[in-house]
Each structure stands twice: as structure tokens, then as C-alpha cells.
C-alpha positions as CSV (number, residue, x, y, z in Angstrom):
1,M,31.4,96.5,87.4
2,R,34.4,98.7,86.7
3,I,36.7,99.8,83.9
4,V,40.1,98.1,84.3
5,A,41.6,98.7,80.9
6,T,41.3,101.4,78.1
7,Y,42.6,101.4,74.6
8,S,42.5,104.5,72.4
9,F,41.9,103.5,68.8
10,N,42.6,106.3,66.4
11,R,42.9,108.9,69.2
12,G,39.5,107.8,70.7
13,Q,40.3,108.7,74.2
14,I,41.3,112.2,73.3
15,A,38.2,112.7,71.2
16,V,35.9,111.5,74.1
17,E,37.7,113.6,76.6
18,K,37.5,116.7,74.4
19,K,34.0,116.4,72.9
20,Y,32.0,114.2,75.4
21,P,33.4,114.3,79.0
22,H,29.8,114.7,80.2
23,L,28.7,111.6,78.3
24,F,31.7,109.6,79.4
25,K,30.6,110.2,83.0
26,E,27.2,108.7,82.1
27,V,28.9,105.7,80.6
28,E,31.1,105.3,83.7
29,G,27.9,105.6,85.8
30,A,26.2,102.8,83.8
31,I,29.3,100.5,84.2
32,K,29.4,101.1,88.0
33,A,25.6,100.7,88.3
34,V,25.7,97.2,86.8
35,N,26.0,94.6,89.6
36,A,27.5,91.7,87.8
37,D,26.4,89.2,90.4
38,D,22.8,89.9,89.4
39,H,23.6,88.6,86.0
40,R,25.1,85.2,86.8
41,T,21.9,83.6,85.6
42,K,22.9,81.3,82.7
43,S,23.3,77.6,83.4
44,S,25.9,76.3,81.0
45,K,24.9,73.4,78.7
46,E,28.4,73.3,77.3
47,K,30.3,70.0,77.7
48,T,33.3,71.5,79.5
49,M,31.2,73.6,81.9
50,Q,28.0,71.6,82.3
51,G,25.7,73.1,84.9
52,R,28.1,75.9,85.8
53,M,26.4,79.3,86.4
54,L,27.8,81.9,84.0
55,F,27.2,85.5,83.4
56,S,24.5,86.2,80.9
57,P,25.5,88.7,78.2
58,I,21.8,89.4,77.3
59,S,21.0,90.2,81.0
60,I,24.1,92.5,81.3
61,N,23.2,94.2,78.0
62,N,19.6,94.8,79.4
63,A,21.1,96.3,82.5
64,F,22.9,98.9,80.4
65,K,19.7,99.6,78.5
66,D,17.8,100.1,81.8
67,F,20.4,102.7,82.9
68,L,21.1,104.5,79.7
69,L,17.8,104.8,77.9
70,P,16.1,106.8,80.7
71,I,18.9,109.4,80.6
72,G,18.5,110.1,76.9
73,W,20.6,107.5,75.1
74,K,18.8,106.0,72.1
75,K,19.0,103.0,69.9
76,K,19.7,104.0,66.3
77,K,18.3,101.7,63.7
78,E,19.1,102.3,60.0
79,P,17.2,100.4,57.2
80,A,19.6,98.5,54.9
81,I,17.9,98.6,51.5
82,Y,19.8,96.3,49.3
83,S,20.4,97.0,45.6
84,T,19.3,94.5,43.1
85,E,21.6,95.9,40.4
86,Y,24.4,93.4,41.2
87,Y,22.4,90.2,40.7
88,N,22.8,88.3,37.5
89,K,20.1,89.0,34.9
90,G,17.0,86.8,35.5
91,Y,17.8,86.1,39.1
92,T,15.1,87.1,41.6
93,P,16.5,87.7,45.2
94,S,14.9,86.0,48.1
95,P,12.3,88.1,50.1
96,A,14.5,87.3,53.2
97,A,17.0,89.9,51.9
98,R,14.4,92.6,52.4
99,G,13.7,94.4,55.6
100,A,17.3,94.3,56.9
101,F,18.8,97.0,59.1
102,R,21.9,98.0,61.0
103,E,21.6,99.1,64.6
104,M,23.8,100.8,67.2
105,D,23.2,100.0,70.8
106,F,23.2,103.6,71.9
107,V,23.7,107.1,70.5
108,K,23.6,110.4,72.3
109,E,24.6,113.7,70.6
110,K,27.2,112.3,68.1
111,L,28.7,109.7,70.4
112,G,28.0,106.0,69.5
113,L,28.2,103.4,72.2
114,E,28.3,99.6,71.8
115,V,28.2,97.0,74.6
116,Q,29.7,93.8,73.2
117,F,29.8,90.4,75.1
118,G,29.6,88.3,71.9
119,K,31.9,86.6,69.6
120,Y,35.1,88.2,68.4
121,A,33.9,89.1,65.0
122,F,31.2,91.4,66.4
123,M,33.8,93.5,68.3
124,V,35.8,94.0,65.1
125,Y,32.6,94.7,63.1
126,N,31.4,97.3,65.5
127,V,34.6,99.4,65.4
128,C,35.8,98.8,61.9
129,A,32.5,98.7,60.0
130,K,29.4,99.7,61.9
131,M,30.8,102.8,63.5
132,T,32.3,103.9,60.2
133,I,28.9,103.4,58.5
134,F,27.0,105.4,61.2
135,N,29.6,108.1,60.9
136,K,29.3,108.2,57.1
137,L,25.5,108.5,57.6
138,G,26.1,111.5,59.9
139,Y,24.9,110.0,63.2
140,I,28.2,109.8,65.1
141,D,31.7,111.1,65.0
142,T,33.2,109.2,67.9
143,G,32.6,105.8,69.5
144,I,33.0,103.9,72.7
145,E,33.0,100.1,72.8
146,I,32.6,98.3,76.1
147,V,33.9,94.7,76.2
148,P,35.0,92.3,79.0
149,V,38.6,91.6,79.9
150,K,39.8,88.0,79.7
151,G,39.2,87.3,83.4
152,F,35.6,88.4,83.1
153,A,35.0,86.6,79.7
154,D,36.2,83.4,81.3
155,H,33.0,83.3,83.3
156,M,30.8,83.5,80.2
157,S,30.0,81.0,77.5
158,T,32.9,79.7,75.4
159,G,33.8,82.0,72.5
160,V,33.1,85.3,74.1
161,S,35.8,87.6,73.0
162,Y,37.7,90.0,75.3
163,F,39.7,93.2,75.5
164,E,43.2,91.9,75.3
165,Q,42.5,90.0,72.0
166,F,40.7,92.9,70.5
167,Q,43.4,95.4,71.4
168,W,46.2,93.3,70.0
169,D,44.3,92.9,66.7
170,L,43.5,96.6,66.3
171,D,47.2,97.5,67.1
172,H,48.4,95.1,64.5
173,R,45.7,96.1,61.9
174,G,46.6,99.7,62.2
175,I,44.3,102.7,61.4
176,A,42.7,103.3,58.0
177,D,41.7,106.7,56.7
178,I,38.0,105.8,57.2
179,D,38.3,104.8,60.9
180,I,36.7,107.1,63.5
181,P,38.1,107.7,67.0
182,V,36.9,104.9,69.4
183,L,37.6,104.4,73.0
184,I,37.6,100.7,74.0
185,L,36.8,100.1,77.6
186,G,37.7,96.7,79.2
187,I,35.5,95.9,82.1
188,D,35.6,93.4,85.0
189,L,33.7,92.5,88.1
């Protein structure tokens, strides 16, 4: 695969180039190493694409793991211990609310990396919430988000979001004082 688009959110490109050029080379290497054709393994069950072979986001994500984990990138999992102080008196929360966590796909030094081939809400959550949380916890100071461009997303299940949509919304949302620098990479075949 290859990088075909970049979007610098809150000066993300400058931050990556200044602090992490060596890690950006590793990210570029991972993108180039993933042969998309190896991941056209999902037979669509969707009405509009019945039987069509699509790219599997899970398989692509696993290819990134296979490349990045051996060179020192690590998953970062943070327990989410929920407070009970906000429940109404006498209410007992469900045990299902216990044991929750937040997880970043990859962290190395203080650079966070997310690979997202899911629904639109996950892209926004990664950049506008998760990366901010992991920054506040002291794990990262800069982020990279890898997403498909529209042409690539068209060969995945319906509802997979894409670079162009994400970039437009971030542009129109603006930058808040809690946002960290994030470089968004749009990839294609």
C-alpha cells in the first residue's frame, strides 16, 4: 500500500517531522510492506455486494501488527475504572461496567499510532478523544492515524469511513486547546 494523502491536524506533520522522523520511516515501511491483495479475503454478505470479495480490515490490521510489534511498537492498554459516585442513591451498577479499558493500537517513544478501517465515529474518537486521553495520561505527545482514502474504502464493507470525510470534518470542527498534534495518513492500494 502507499500514502496518497496527508492531513496535518494541529500541526501534526510538523510535530512528527521534528520529534519522530525515525518512527515515521517505520510507519511508512509498514504501509509499504502491506500487500493489499493478500487481504481481499472477505466475501460480502451485504445485499448490494452479495458474494463480492472485499478487503478485510481485520486482516489488514493484523498485517500492521505483524510488521510493527517486532520492531518495538507496543499496544497500550489502560484500565478504565468507572466511578460509582454519579449513580443515584440505592442503584447498583451492572458488573458488566467493570473491567473496561481503553487501548491504543501502537505506541513507541511518545508517538501514538492508530490504524482505522472502521466506522466514521471511530476515526473521530481516536483523534479527538482517545489520543487526548493517552496524552493526559502521559503516554503520548503526538499521534498518527492511518485511514483509507475513498477509493480504497469503496472496496470494503459499507460504512467504512475514509480520509476525505475525516479531513473535512476536522477542518470544520477546528482545533480545541486539548487537541494534540496528529498526522492523518490516507492510504490506497
